[in-house]
C-alpha positions in Angstrom: 0.0 0.0 0.1 1.1 3.5 -0.8 -0.5 5.0 2.4 -1.6 4.2 5.8 -5.3 4.5 4.8 -4.9 2.0 1.9 -3.0 -0.5 4.4 -6.0 -0.3 6.8 -8.6 -1.0 4.3 -7.7 -4.7 4.4 -7.3 -4.8 8.3 -5.3 -3.6 11.2 -1.8 -2.4 10.7 0.9 -0.5 12.5 3.2 2.1 11.0 7.1 2.3 11.3 9.0 5.4 10.3 12.5 5.8 9.3 14.9 7.2 6.9 16.7 6.1 3.6 20.4 5.6 4.0 22.7 3.9 1.0 19.6 2.4 -0.7 18.1 1.0 2.6 15.1 2.0 4.7 16.6 2.1 8.2 14.1 2.1 11.2 14.8 2.1 15.0 15.7 -1.1 16.6 17.9 -2.2 13.6 15.1 -3.1 11.1 16.0 -2.4 7.4 14.8 -3.2 4.0 15.9 -2.3 0.3 14.3 0.6 -1.3 14.8 2.9 -4.3 15.1 6.4 -2.7 17.8 9.2 -1.9 19.5 9.5 1.1 17.7 11.3 4.0 14.2 10.6 2.3 11.5 9.6 4.9 10.3 5.9 4.7 7.3 4.3 6.1 6.5 0.7 6.6 2.9 -0.6 7.2 3.2 -3.7 9.3 0.4 -6.4 9.9 0.0 -7.7 13.3 0.7 -11.3 12.1 4.1 -10.1 11.2 5.1 -9.0 14.4 6.5 -11.5 17.0 6.1 -10.0 20.5 7.5 -11.3 24.0 7.9 -9.6 27.2 11.3 -8.4 28.2 13.1 -10.6 30.7 16.6 -11.1 32.4 18.0 -13.8 30.1 16.5 -12.8 27.0 17.5 -12.6 23.4 18.2 -8.9 22.7 17.6 -9.0 19.0 14.9 -6.8 17.6 13.1 -3.7 18.8 11.9 -2.7 22.3 9.0 -0.9 23.3 6.0 -0.5 25.7 2.6 -2.2 25.5 0.2 0.5 25.3 -2.8 -1.6 25.4 -3.7 -5.4 25.4 -7.2 -6.3 24.3 -8.8 -10.1 24.3 -9.6 -10.9 20.6 -11.0 -14.2 20.4 -8.4 -16.7 21.5 -5.4 -14.3 21.6 -4.7 -10.8 22.6 -4.0 -7.7 20.4 -1.4 -5.6 21.7 -0.5 -1.8 20.7 3.2 -1.3 21.1 5.0 2.2 21.4 8.3 1.8 20.2 11.0 4.2 18.7 10.3 3.2 15.3 6.4 3.9 15.7 3.4 2.4 16.9 2.9 -1.3 16.1 0.1 -4.0 16.5 0.9 -7.6 17.3 -0.9 -10.8 18.4 0.1 -12.5 21.5 -1.1 -15.6 23.1 -0.5 -14.3 26.6 -2.1 -11.3 28.3 0.8 -8.6 28.6 -0.3 -5.8 31.0 -0.2 -2.3 29.5 3.0 -0.4 30.4 5.1 -3.7 30.3 8.4 -3.5 28.5 8.5 -5.8 25.4 10.7 -7.1 22.8 9.5 -7.7 19.2 10.7 -8.8 15.7 9.2 -7.8 12.5 8.9 -10.1 9.1 8.4 -9.1 5.8 9.2 -5.2 5.9 8.3 -3.3 2.9 8.7 0.4 3.0 7.2 3.4 1.1 9.4 6.4 0.4 7.8 9.8 1.3 
């Protein structure tokens, strides 16, 4: 999709914002994807909840991916829908377990495709 509005026509999505550097859209948390655009241009990625894997932060955890805060957690028929506030933007994710709002979480994103603005 070329816009957040178009992405939302087919379901929930989160938005990551980043910048183009060296032919890649670079997002906070170390997320990157290939793009065609000049350095310094703004990049946005519209991410579906099913493409985000989320887990609570813990002591002995894998530190790959991004970190954020669970802004909300709502039961959605057999799983929970989370809103995650992160440096790269606000994302949505599904979780099998309830995660209390205000909890720190780690997440990974699969299949990022960016739009240059």
